[in-house]
Each structure stands twice: as structure tokens, then as C-alpha cells.
N, C-alpha and C positions, 0 to 999 in steps of 0.2 A: 210903513216902513218908509223912511226917507231915503231918497237916492242922494248919492254924493253930489255936491254942488261946487261950481266954480266961486271965486271971490265975488263976483258980481251977482250971484244968486241964480245963475243959470244952471241947468243940470249938466254935469260932466258927461262928455261924450266917451264912451270906451271902444276899443278896437272891435270890429266884428269878428265873429268865429270863423267866417270864410278867409278873411284876411290873415288871422293868426294861423290857421291851418296851412294857407298857401305859403307863407313865408317860413313856417315850420318845415313843410315839404321839401321846399327848394333848398333850404341850409342843411337840413339833416340828410337829405338825399345826395347833395353834393359831397358832404363829408363821408358818407358811407362808400361812395365811389372812390373818394381819395384814400379811404382806409386801407385799401388793397395795396396801394403804393408805399404806405408807411413802412411795410417790411423792407424794401429796398432802400429807403432813404434813412430809416431810424432803427431798424432791426425789430425782432420779435418782441422784446419786451415792452418797448415804447408803442408797437401796434396794439398789444393788449390794452395799455393805459389809453391810447387813442380811442379805441372801440368803447371802453368804459365812459370817457368824455362825451363821445357822440350819444351814447345812451343817456347821459345827464342832460344834454342839450335837448334831446327828445322829450325828456321827462319836464323840461322847463314848460312845454305846452300845458302840462297839467295845473300850472299856476293860474292859467286862464279861467279856471272855474271860480277863483278868487278874484283875480283882476287880469283881464286879457292884455292891457297895455304893458303891465310889468312883465307878463309872459312873452310878450312881443319884444321888449327889451332884452330879456334874458337870453331868447333864442338869438336875437341880432348880435348881442355884444360877445358872448361866450362862443356862440357857433361861428360867427365872423371873425373871431380872433384866432381860433384854431385853423379855420379855413385859410385865412392869410399866412399862417405859419406853415401849413403843409404845402401851400402853393409856393412859398419861397423855397421850401426844401426841394420840391420837384424841380423848380427852375435850377437850383444850385446843381442838382444831380445832372440836369441836362447841359450845363455849362462844362462841368468835369467830363461828361461822357463825350462831348463835342471834341474836346482835344484828345480823349483817348483814342476815338475813332481816326483822327488825324495821325496820331502816333502809329497806329497799326497800319494805316495807308503808306506812312513814311518808312516804317519797317520792311513791309512787303516790297516797296518800290526800290529800297537799298538792297534787298536780297536779289531782285530781278536784275538790278544793274552790276552788283559786284559779286553775286553768287553766295553771299552769306548775310545773316541778319546783323544789324549794328549792335555793339556791345554798350552803347550809351546813347543818349539823346542830343549829342552834338550834332548841329545841323538842322534840328528840328525847331521851328519858330512857334512858340505857343500862342494860340488865338487869345488865351487868356492866362497871363503869367502867373496867377495866384494858383493855378492848377498844378504847377511843378512841385509845391509843397504837399500835394496829396499823392504823389507817386513815392513808394517806398521800396521799389524793386523793379528792376529791368534787367533781363539777361537772355542768355540762349539756353533752350533746353537740351537735353540730350538728342541726338540724332538730328541736328541742325534745326531746331525749332526756336521760336521766340515767345517770351513771357514778360508781362508787365503786371505788377500788383499796384493797386491803388485803394484809397478809401475815401469817404465823403465827409462824415463828421467824426467818427471814432475809428482808430486804428484796428479795433477788434472787430469791426464789420469789414470784411475784406471783399473786394472786387477784383477780377483778373481778366486778362485776355491771354490765351494760349494759341498759338499757330496750330497746335494739334486738336484742342478740344472747343476752341471759341471762347465766348465770354461766359463768365462764372461769377458766382455771389455765395459767400458764407455768412449767414447771419450771426448775431451775438449769441 
């Protein structure tokens, strides 16, 4: 049985099993850890799809029985793409949450100074002005409380802060 050859007639080198398994373990392991946060950045439905895709990336290692180099490319390209996507989503969530924490501090300091929570965000300077578009509700709750509602990607996936109950989340 002839082994595959390069154009110059030399035998083609394939990726070793330890290399393929090491890269697969790092990529799939990272994705598996990130999959828990997909619930908070994208919701339950996308988390299920993400889990399926992670399984498919793990299955790419099986291509190694035929050609380990292609298996390595499959794991690296597909796994790397969704790894970058979810990393971006985590960053976006952190940027939004940074301003929300700032708004909560602003509301609490306003209450300490004036005796009541602000009815609007006038006077608050956003660290990232694009976060303003993610806020769709601010107001006072019954019995002198404060509440802010916001979203990240889809208005159907709601986050909130309440001075009575703290931070909350309602998935899709």
C-alpha cells in the first residue's frame, strides 16, 4: 500500500495523534467551559445549539482515523470560530454589566443624597454610550425601591436590577 506523497515524491507527514488530541482537548474543553455562560449571553435555545456544535467539534477528532491533518483543521477552524464568537459575547455582556453596575451605584448615591431614587438617568455618564440603547426600563418600585431592566442581544431575554431583590435574569 502506497503512502500519500508530496509533489517532490517525499512521503507526506501527517499530524501526530498526541498533537490532534491535545488541540482537541484544549478547544473542546474551552468551549465546554464557555457553554455554561451561553445561557446568560444568548438564552436557553442557543445554549442547546451551542452544546450540539461543541459535540460536533469534538466529533471532528474522529476524522483523524482517515486524515489527522484535516481533523486538526476542522477542530481549529470550527471550534475556534465559535470560541471567538462566545468570547465576543462574554465581552459584550461585561461591557453592558459594567455600566449597569455604575447606574446602580449612581441610583444608590442619589438616594443617599436626596432621600429618593432617580426617576431617570439624567446625570449619569455612560462609560460606553452604546449601552444606553440596551436599557428599556428604569423606575422606582413600590415602597421606594429602584429597578432597571435591560437586555444584551434580544429584548426577549431580560436582565434587571432591583434594589429589593438584586440582579436577575429571565431567559428566552
